[in-house]
Jmol script that loads the backbone (N, CA, C; Angstrom):
load data "model"
ATOM      1  N   MET A   1       1.459  -9.127 -10.951  1.00  0.00           N
ATOM      2  CA  MET A   1       0.547  -8.179 -11.001  1.00  0.00           C
ATOM      3  C   MET A   1       0.079  -8.092 -11.991  1.00  0.00           C
ATOM      4  N   ASN A   2      -1.091  -7.191 -12.504  1.00  0.00           N
ATOM      5  CA  ASN A   2      -1.953  -7.306 -13.436  1.00  0.00           C
ATOM      6  C   ASN A   2      -2.626  -5.878 -13.330  1.00  0.00           C
ATOM      7  N   PHE A   3      -2.345  -5.170 -14.359  1.00  0.00           N
ATOM      8  CA  PHE A   3      -2.816  -3.485 -14.146  1.00  0.00           C
ATOM      9  C   PHE A   3      -4.372  -3.611 -14.287  1.00  0.00           C
ATOM     10  N   LEU A   4      -4.566  -4.803 -15.056  1.00  0.00           N
ATOM     11  CA  LEU A   4      -6.266  -4.790 -15.453  1.00  0.00           C
ATOM     12  C   LEU A   4      -6.984  -4.900 -14.452  1.00  0.00           C
ATOM     13  N   ASP A   5      -6.492  -5.772 -13.558  1.00  0.00           N
ATOM     14  CA  ASP A   5      -7.242  -5.859 -12.218  1.00  0.00           C
ATOM     15  C   ASP A   5      -7.365  -4.558 -11.510  1.00  0.00           C
ATOM     16  N   TYR A   6      -6.976  -3.492 -11.663  1.00  0.00           N
ATOM     17  CA  TYR A   6      -7.486  -2.390 -11.395  1.00  0.00           C
ATOM     18  C   TYR A   6      -7.711  -1.059 -12.027  1.00  0.00           C
ATOM     19  N   LYS A   7      -8.132  -1.669 -13.486  1.00  0.00           N
ATOM     20  CA  LYS A   7      -8.496  -0.371 -14.435  1.00  0.00           C
ATOM     21  C   LYS A   7      -9.678   0.033 -14.113  1.00  0.00           C
ATOM     22  N   THR A   8     -10.395   0.041 -13.509  1.00  0.00           N
ATOM     23  CA  THR A   8     -11.778   0.605 -13.277  1.00  0.00           C
ATOM     24  C   THR A   8     -11.289   1.519 -12.436  1.00  0.00           C
ATOM     25  N   ALA A   9     -10.880   1.065 -11.138  1.00  0.00           N
ATOM     26  CA  ALA A   9     -10.695   2.492 -10.241  1.00  0.00           C
ATOM     27  C   ALA A   9      -9.529   3.342 -10.942  1.00  0.00           C
ATOM     28  N   LEU A  10      -8.337   2.786 -11.740  1.00  0.00           N
ATOM     29  CA  LEU A  10      -7.910   3.862 -11.914  1.00  0.00           C
ATOM     30  C   LEU A  10      -8.289   4.525 -13.370  1.00  0.00           C
ATOM     31  N   GLU A  11      -9.384   4.037 -13.740  1.00  0.00           N
ATOM     32  CA  GLU A  11      -9.946   4.824 -14.896  1.00  0.00           C
ATOM     33  C   GLU A  11     -10.832   5.810 -14.449  1.00  0.00           C
ATOM     34  N   ASP A  12     -11.268   5.480 -13.577  1.00  0.00           N
ATOM     35  CA  ASP A  12     -12.093   6.505 -12.351  1.00  0.00           C
ATOM     36  C   ASP A  12     -11.910   7.950 -12.150  1.00  0.00           C
ATOM     37  N   GLN A  13     -10.352   7.489 -11.931  1.00  0.00           N
ATOM     38  CA  GLN A  13      -9.014   8.791 -11.752  1.00  0.00           C
ATOM     39  C   GLN A  13      -8.438   9.505 -12.464  1.00  0.00           C
ATOM     40  N   GLY A  14      -9.177   8.924 -14.082  1.00  0.00           N
ATOM     41  CA  GLY A  14      -8.510   9.659 -15.060  1.00  0.00           C
ATOM     42  C   GLY A  14      -7.282   9.161 -15.917  1.00  0.00           C
ATOM     43  N   TYR A  15      -7.083   7.888 -15.118  1.00  0.00           N
ATOM     44  CA  TYR A  15      -5.666   7.259 -15.804  1.00  0.00           C
ATOM     45  C   TYR A  15      -6.054   6.412 -17.027  1.00  0.00           C
ATOM     46  N   THR A  16      -5.098   6.105 -18.076  1.00  0.00           N
ATOM     47  CA  THR A  16      -5.158   5.110 -19.164  1.00  0.00           C
ATOM     48  C   THR A  16      -4.474   4.037 -18.452  1.00  0.00           C
ATOM     49  N   VAL A  17      -5.283   2.817 -18.940  1.00  0.00           N
ATOM     50  CA  VAL A  17      -4.627   1.153 -18.171  1.00  0.00           C
ATOM     51  C   VAL A  17      -4.540   0.199 -19.279  1.00  0.00           C
ATOM     52  N   THR A  18      -3.148   0.077 -19.542  1.00  0.00           N
ATOM     53  CA  THR A  18      -3.252  -1.039 -20.792  1.00  0.00           C
ATOM     54  C   THR A  18      -2.908  -2.279 -19.758  1.00  0.00           C
ATOM     55  N   LYS A  19      -2.321  -3.687 -20.658  1.00  0.00           N
ATOM     56  CA  LYS A  19      -1.505  -4.654 -19.870  1.00  0.00           C
ATOM     57  C   LYS A  19      -0.140  -3.985 -18.897  1.00  0.00           C
ATOM     58  N   ASP A  20       0.447  -3.494 -19.823  1.00  0.00           N
ATOM     59  CA  ASP A  20       2.135  -3.302 -19.094  1.00  0.00           C
ATOM     60  C   ASP A  20       1.813  -1.751 -18.523  1.00  0.00           C
ATOM     61  N   ILE A  21       1.181  -0.741 -18.863  1.00  0.00           N
ATOM     62  CA  ILE A  21       1.680   0.434 -18.140  1.00  0.00           C
ATOM     63  C   ILE A  21       0.442   1.205 -18.069  1.00  0.00           C
ATOM     64  N   ILE A  22       0.730   2.114 -16.950  1.00  0.00           N
ATOM     65  CA  ILE A  22      -0.232   3.110 -16.681  1.00  0.00           C
ATOM     66  C   ILE A  22      -0.030   4.529 -17.130  1.00  0.00           C
ATOM     67  N   THR A  23      -0.558   5.059 -17.729  1.00  0.00           N
ATOM     68  CA  THR A  23      -0.691   6.271 -17.928  1.00  0.00           C
ATOM     69  C   THR A  23      -1.122   7.344 -18.102  1.00  0.00           C
ATOM     70  N   THR A  24      -1.155   8.861 -18.150  1.00  0.00           N
ATOM     71  CA  THR A  24      -1.996   9.854 -17.915  1.00  0.00           C
ATOM     72  C   THR A  24      -2.591  10.050 -19.665  1.00  0.00           C
ATOM     73  N   ARG A  25      -3.833  10.914 -19.519  1.00  0.00           N
ATOM     74  CA  ARG A  25      -4.184  10.825 -20.728  1.00  0.00           C
ATOM     75  C   ARG A  25      -3.265  11.540 -21.808  1.00  0.00           C
ATOM     76  N   LEU A  26      -2.706  12.319 -21.419  1.00  0.00           N
ATOM     77  CA  LEU A  26      -1.684  13.134 -22.341  1.00  0.00           C
ATOM     78  C   LEU A  26      -0.242  11.980 -22.528  1.00  0.00           C
ATOM     79  N   GLY A  27      -0.290  10.898 -21.982  1.00  0.00           N
ATOM     80  CA  GLY A  27       0.805   9.788 -22.287  1.00  0.00           C
ATOM     81  C   GLY A  27       1.900  10.016 -21.645  1.00  0.00           C
ATOM     82  N   ASP A  28       1.761  10.624 -20.316  1.00  0.00           N
ATOM     83  CA  ASP A  28       2.970  10.566 -19.299  1.00  0.00           C
ATOM     84  C   ASP A  28       2.944   8.963 -18.824  1.00  0.00           C
ATOM     85  N   VAL A  29       4.385   8.292 -18.731  1.00  0.00           N
ATOM     86  CA  VAL A  29       4.226   6.637 -18.010  1.00  0.00           C
ATOM     87  C   VAL A  29       4.133   7.083 -16.695  1.00  0.00           C
ATOM     88  N   LEU A  30       3.294   6.316 -15.899  1.00  0.00           N
ATOM     89  CA  LEU A  30       3.325   6.490 -14.381  1.00  0.00           C
ATOM     90  C   LEU A  30       3.631   5.045 -13.663  1.00  0.00           C
ATOM     91  N   ALA A  31       3.367   4.176 -14.080  1.00  0.00           N
ATOM     92  CA  ALA A  31       3.680   3.073 -13.935  1.00  0.00           C
ATOM     93  C   ALA A  31       4.015   1.972 -14.807  1.00  0.00           C
ATOM     94  N   GLY A  32       4.798   0.755 -14.669  1.00  0.00           N
ATOM     95  CA  GLY A  32       4.987  -0.114 -15.899  1.00  0.00           C
ATOM     96  C   GLY A  32       5.679  -1.030 -14.996  1.00  0.00           C
ATOM     97  N   PHE A  33       6.515  -2.042 -15.539  1.00  0.00           N
ATOM     98  CA  PHE A  33       7.101  -3.212 -14.987  1.00  0.00           C
ATOM     99  C   PHE A  33       8.836  -2.927 -15.657  1.00  0.00           C
ATOM    100  N   ASP A  34       9.867  -3.288 -14.695  1.00  0.00           N
ATOM    101  CA  ASP A  34      11.337  -2.820 -15.406  1.00  0.00           C
ATOM    102  C   ASP A  34      11.302  -4.520 -16.077  1.00  0.00           C
ATOM    103  N   PRO A  35      12.565  -4.478 -16.552  1.00  0.00           N
ATOM    104  CA  PRO A  35      13.377  -5.751 -17.124  1.00  0.00           C
ATOM    105  C   PRO A  35      13.069  -6.836 -16.104  1.00  0.00           C
ATOM    106  N   TYR A  36      13.102  -6.842 -14.754  1.00  0.00           N
ATOM    107  CA  TYR A  36      13.369  -8.071 -14.409  1.00  0.00           C
ATOM    108  C   TYR A  36      11.572  -8.371 -13.561  1.00  0.00           C
ATOM    109  N   GLY A  37      10.784  -7.843 -14.188  1.00  0.00           N
ATOM    110  CA  GLY A  37       9.389  -8.012 -13.865  1.00  0.00           C
ATOM    111  C   GLY A  37       8.345  -7.435 -12.720  1.00  0.00           C
ATOM    112  N   SER A  38       9.529  -6.126 -11.954  1.00  0.00           N
ATOM    113  CA  SER A  38       8.891  -5.804 -11.190  1.00  0.00           C
ATOM    114  C   SER A  38       8.452  -4.525 -11.112  1.00  0.00           C
ATOM    115  N   VAL A  39       7.273  -4.084 -10.285  1.00  0.00           N
ATOM    116  CA  VAL A  39       6.694  -3.100 -10.713  1.00  0.00           C
ATOM    117  C   VAL A  39       7.148  -1.518 -10.173  1.00  0.00           C
ATOM    118  N   TRP A  40       7.351  -0.712 -11.137  1.00  0.00           N
ATOM    119  CA  TRP A  40       7.541   0.734 -10.593  1.00  0.00           C
ATOM    120  C   TRP A  40       6.342   1.549 -10.833  1.00  0.00           C
ATOM    121  N   CYS A  41       6.340   2.678 -10.280  1.00  0.00           N
ATOM    122  CA  CYS A  41       5.499   3.702 -10.187  1.00  0.00           C
ATOM    123  C   CYS A  41       5.860   4.830  -9.452  1.00  0.00           C
ATOM    124  N   VAL A  42       5.846   6.268 -10.397  1.00  0.00           N
ATOM    125  CA  VAL A  42       5.923   7.437  -9.754  1.00  0.00           C
ATOM    126  C   VAL A  42       4.978   8.331  -9.594  1.00  0.00           C
ATOM    127  N   ASP A  43       3.784   7.592  -9.683  1.00  0.00           N
ATOM    128  CA  ASP A  43       2.671   8.602  -8.881  1.00  0.00           C
ATOM    129  C   ASP A  43       2.105   7.945  -7.574  1.00  0.00           C
ATOM    130  N   SER A  44       2.016   9.259  -6.233  1.00  0.00           N
ATOM    131  CA  SER A  44       1.502   8.166  -5.355  1.00  0.00           C
ATOM    132  C   SER A  44       0.132   8.004  -5.298  1.00  0.00           C
ATOM    133  N   LYS A  45      -0.500   8.781  -6.028  1.00  0.00           N
ATOM    134  CA  LYS A  45      -2.257   8.019  -6.315  1.00  0.00           C
ATOM    135  C   LYS A  45      -2.072   7.066  -6.581  1.00  0.00           C
ATOM    136  N   VAL A  46      -1.423   6.542  -7.968  1.00  0.00           N
ATOM    137  CA  VAL A  46      -1.658   5.282  -8.711  1.00  0.00           C
ATOM    138  C   VAL A  46      -1.147   4.281  -7.720  1.00  0.00           C
ATOM    139  N   ASN A  47       0.086   4.498  -6.898  1.00  0.00           N
ATOM    140  CA  ASN A  47       0.469   3.345  -6.271  1.00  0.00           C
ATOM    141  C   ASN A  47      -0.214   3.027  -5.036  1.00  0.00           C
ATOM    142  N   GLU A  48      -1.181   3.947  -4.607  1.00  0.00           N
ATOM    143  CA  GLU A  48      -1.982   3.806  -3.203  1.00  0.00           C
ATOM    144  C   GLU A  48      -3.208   2.829  -4.049  1.00  0.00           C
ATOM    145  N   ILE A  49      -3.904   3.165  -5.269  1.00  0.00           N
ATOM    146  CA  ILE A  49      -4.790   2.212  -5.676  1.00  0.00           C
ATOM    147  C   ILE A  49      -4.010   1.030  -5.518  1.00  0.00           C
ATOM    148  N   LEU A  50      -2.733   0.659  -6.614  1.00  0.00           N
ATOM    149  CA  LEU A  50      -2.431  -0.384  -6.763  1.00  0.00           C
ATOM    150  C   LEU A  50      -1.891  -1.247  -5.675  1.00  0.00           C
ATOM    151  N   ASN A  51      -1.642  -0.666  -4.359  1.00  0.00           N
ATOM    152  CA  ASN A  51      -1.413  -1.038  -2.816  1.00  0.00           C
ATOM    153  C   ASN A  51      -2.617  -1.709  -2.215  1.00  0.00           C
ATOM    154  N   SER A  52      -3.627  -1.088  -2.599  1.00  0.00           N
ATOM    155  CA  SER A  52      -5.406  -1.217  -2.013  1.00  0.00           C
ATOM    156  C   SER A  52      -6.058  -2.677  -2.021  1.00  0.00           C
ATOM    157  N   ASP A  53      -6.369  -3.233  -1.088  1.00  0.00           N
ATOM    158  CA  ASP A  53      -7.080  -4.287  -0.739  1.00  0.00           C
ATOM    159  C   ASP A  53      -8.667  -3.962  -1.681  1.00  0.00           C
ATOM    160  N   VAL A  54      -8.800  -3.025  -1.688  1.00  0.00           N
ATOM    161  CA  VAL A  54     -10.328  -2.934  -2.406  1.00  0.00           C
ATOM    162  C   VAL A  54     -10.055  -3.103  -3.660  1.00  0.00           C
ATOM    163  N   LYS A  55     -10.973  -3.842  -4.423  1.00  0.00           N
ATOM    164  CA  LYS A  55     -11.043  -4.086  -6.054  1.00  0.00           C
ATOM    165  C   LYS A  55     -12.690  -3.424  -6.363  1.00  0.00           C
ATOM    166  N   VAL A  56     -12.657  -2.974  -7.532  1.00  0.00           N
ATOM    167  CA  VAL A  56     -13.736  -2.751  -7.625  1.00  0.00           C
ATOM    168  C   VAL A  56     -14.160  -3.212  -9.266  1.00  0.00           C
ATOM    169  N   GLU A  57     -15.103  -3.106  -9.611  1.00  0.00           N
ATOM    170  CA  GLU A  57     -15.722  -3.346 -11.427  1.00  0.00           C
ATOM    171  C   GLU A  57     -16.967  -2.694 -11.590  1.00  0.00           C
ATOM    172  N   ARG A  58     -17.177  -2.493 -12.764  1.00  0.00           N
ATOM    173  CA  ARG A  58     -17.912  -1.901 -13.459  1.00  0.00           C
ATOM    174  C   ARG A  58     -19.195  -2.909 -13.683  1.00  0.00           C
ATOM    175  N   VAL A  59     -20.460  -2.682 -13.192  1.00  0.00           N
ATOM    176  CA  VAL A  59     -21.813  -3.238 -13.610  1.00  0.00           C
ATOM    177  C   VAL A  59     -22.518  -2.331 -14.048  1.00  0.00           C
ATOM    178  N   ARG A  60     -23.670  -2.996 -14.797  1.00  0.00           N
ATOM    179  CA  ARG A  60     -24.892  -2.280 -15.221  1.00  0.00           C
ATOM    180  C   ARG A  60     -25.838  -1.859 -14.245  1.00  0.00           C
ATOM    181  N   ALA A  61     -26.046  -0.244 -14.276  1.00  0.00           N
ATOM    182  CA  ALA A  61     -26.732   0.103 -13.022  1.00  0.00           C
ATOM    183  C   ALA A  61     -28.123  -0.419 -13.089  1.00  0.00           C
ATOM    184  N   ARG A  62     -28.773  -0.609 -12.244  1.00  0.00           N
ATOM    185  CA  ARG A  62     -30.415  -1.443 -12.219  1.00  0.00           C
ATOM    186  C   ARG A  62     -31.417  -0.241 -11.217  1.00  0.00           C
ATOM    187  N   THR A  63     -32.379  -0.104 -11.710  1.00  0.00           N
ATOM    188  CA  THR A  63     -33.489   0.679 -10.746  1.00  0.00           C
ATOM    189  C   THR A  63     -33.937  -0.168  -9.753  1.00  0.00           C
ATOM    190  N   ASP A  64     -34.521   0.216  -9.124  1.00  0.00           N
ATOM    191  CA  ASP A  64     -34.892  -0.325  -7.490  1.00  0.00           C
ATOM    192  C   ASP A  64     -36.039  -1.695  -8.191  1.00  0.00           C
ATOM    193  N   LYS A  65     -36.500  -1.590  -9.474  1.00  0.00           N
ATOM    194  CA  LYS A  65     -37.135  -2.893  -9.752  1.00  0.00           C
ATOM    195  C   LYS A  65     -36.239  -4.331 -10.223  1.00  0.00           C
ATOM    196  N   GLY A  66     -34.916  -3.607 -10.082  1.00  0.00           N
ATOM    197  CA  GLY A  66     -34.199  -4.706 -11.365  1.00  0.00           C
ATOM    198  C   GLY A  66     -34.060  -4.496 -12.628  1.00  0.00           C
ATOM    199  N   HIS A  67     -34.447  -3.185 -13.086  1.00  0.00           N
ATOM    200  CA  HIS A  67     -34.393  -3.019 -14.511  1.00  0.00           C
ATOM    201  C   HIS A  67     -33.272  -2.115 -14.854  1.00  0.00           C
ATOM    202  N   PHE A  68     -32.570  -2.602 -16.307  1.00  0.00           N
ATOM    203  CA  PHE A  68     -31.230  -2.199 -16.374  1.00  0.00           C
ATOM    204  C   PHE A  68     -31.489  -0.385 -16.588  1.00  0.00           C
ATOM    205  N   VAL A  69     -30.479   0.430 -16.368  1.00  0.00           N
ATOM    206  CA  VAL A  69     -30.802   2.050 -16.458  1.00  0.00           C
ATOM    207  C   VAL A  69     -30.060   2.101 -17.880  1.00  0.00           C
ATOM    208  N   LYS A  70     -30.821   3.263 -18.819  1.00  0.00           N
ATOM    209  CA  LYS A  70     -30.117   2.923 -19.656  1.00  0.00           C
ATOM    210  C   LYS A  70     -29.361   4.843 -19.783  1.00  0.00           C
ATOM    211  N   ASP A  71     -28.467   5.075 -20.591  1.00  0.00           N
ATOM    212  CA  ASP A  71     -27.362   5.872 -20.928  1.00  0.00           C
ATOM    213  C   ASP A  71     -28.585   7.414 -21.305  1.00  0.00           C
ATOM    214  N   ASP A  72     -28.320   8.347 -20.525  1.00  0.00           N
ATOM    215  CA  ASP A  72     -29.027   9.694 -21.392  1.00  0.00           C
ATOM    216  C   ASP A  72     -27.510  10.240 -21.904  1.00  0.00           C
ATOM    217  N   PRO A  73     -27.993  10.089 -23.480  1.00  0.00           N
ATOM    218  CA  PRO A  73     -26.938  10.892 -24.241  1.00  0.00           C
ATOM    219  C   PRO A  73     -26.763  12.094 -24.294  1.00  0.00           C
ATOM    220  N   THR A  74     -27.588  13.098 -23.393  1.00  0.00           N
ATOM    221  CA  THR A  74     -27.389  14.488 -23.216  1.00  0.00           C
ATOM    222  C   THR A  74     -26.690  14.753 -22.350  1.00  0.00           C
ATOM    223  N   THR A  75     -25.975  13.702 -21.495  1.00  0.00           N
ATOM    224  CA  THR A  75     -25.170  14.026 -20.827  1.00  0.00           C
ATOM    225  C   THR A  75     -23.910  13.487 -20.823  1.00  0.00           C
ATOM    226  N   PRO A  76     -22.655  14.249 -20.469  1.00  0.00           N
ATOM    227  CA  PRO A  76     -21.477  13.205 -20.671  1.00  0.00           C
ATOM    228  C   PRO A  76     -21.057  12.068 -19.951  1.00  0.00           C
ATOM    229  N   GLU A  77     -21.398  11.950 -18.887  1.00  0.00           N
ATOM    230  CA  GLU A  77     -21.066  10.391 -17.598  1.00  0.00           C
ATOM    231  C   GLU A  77     -21.990   9.598 -18.406  1.00  0.00           C
ATOM    232  N   ASN A  78     -21.817   8.235 -18.499  1.00  0.00           N
ATOM    233  CA  ASN A  78     -22.734   7.340 -18.676  1.00  0.00           C
ATOM    234  C   ASN A  78     -23.413   6.502 -17.431  1.00  0.00           C
ATOM    235  N   GLU A  79     -24.472   6.949 -17.505  1.00  0.00           N
ATOM    236  CA  GLU A  79     -25.581   6.551 -16.335  1.00  0.00           C
ATOM    237  C   GLU A  79     -25.729   4.971 -16.483  1.00  0.00           C
ATOM    238  N   ALA A  80     -25.354   4.552 -17.118  1.00  0.00           N
ATOM    239  CA  ALA A  80     -25.764   2.745 -17.532  1.00  0.00           C
ATOM    240  C   ALA A  80     -24.877   2.236 -16.656  1.00  0.00           C
ATOM    241  N   TRP A  81     -24.055   2.612 -16.395  1.00  0.00           N
ATOM    242  CA  TRP A  81     -22.569   1.739 -15.657  1.00  0.00           C
ATOM    243  C   TRP A  81     -22.263   2.316 -14.352  1.00  0.00           C
ATOM    244  N   VAL A  82     -21.991   1.847 -13.561  1.00  0.00           N
ATOM    245  CA  VAL A  82     -22.070   2.293 -12.068  1.00  0.00           C
ATOM    246  C   VAL A  82     -20.549   0.867 -11.882  1.00  0.00           C
ATOM    247  N   THR A  83     -19.901   2.000 -10.707  1.00  0.00           N
ATOM    248  CA  THR A  83     -18.819   0.910  -9.824  1.00  0.00           C
ATOM    249  C   THR A  83     -19.163   0.443  -8.650  1.00  0.00           C
ATOM    250  N   LYS A  84     -18.584  -0.593  -8.345  1.00  0.00           N
ATOM    251  CA  LYS A  84     -19.097  -1.532  -7.115  1.00  0.00           C
ATOM    252  C   LYS A  84     -17.526  -2.042  -6.563  1.00  0.00           C
ATOM    253  N   LYS A  85     -17.479  -1.861  -5.209  1.00  0.00           N
ATOM    254  CA  LYS A  85     -16.707  -2.923  -4.700  1.00  0.00           C
ATOM    255  C   LYS A  85     -16.927  -4.395  -4.899  1.00  0.00           C
ATOM    256  N   VAL A  86     -16.047  -5.095  -5.103  1.00  0.00           N
ATOM    257  CA  VAL A  86     -15.928  -6.436  -4.766  1.00  0.00           C
ATOM    258  C   VAL A  86     -15.353  -7.294  -3.745  1.00  0.00           C
TER     259      VAL A  86
END
end "model"
wireframe off; spacefill off
backbone 0.3
color backbone group
């Protein structure tokens, strides 16, 4: 299993993802690999995402005419990117 395959879905929920671990923004480790290569997880929401068949990725947002949408710097959310199911 590669945590980076689920990076977008996990980061949309507020988690921080690296190759080896999944943490909260405060640094609490929620999932990782044990010394034998098996995955362990202590959070039910993370476990649900890791076991889901649905994968999502971030792509550039587009208008109805197919042009890229630019980010509005006055808002906290980045409108230039959207998530879509693969």
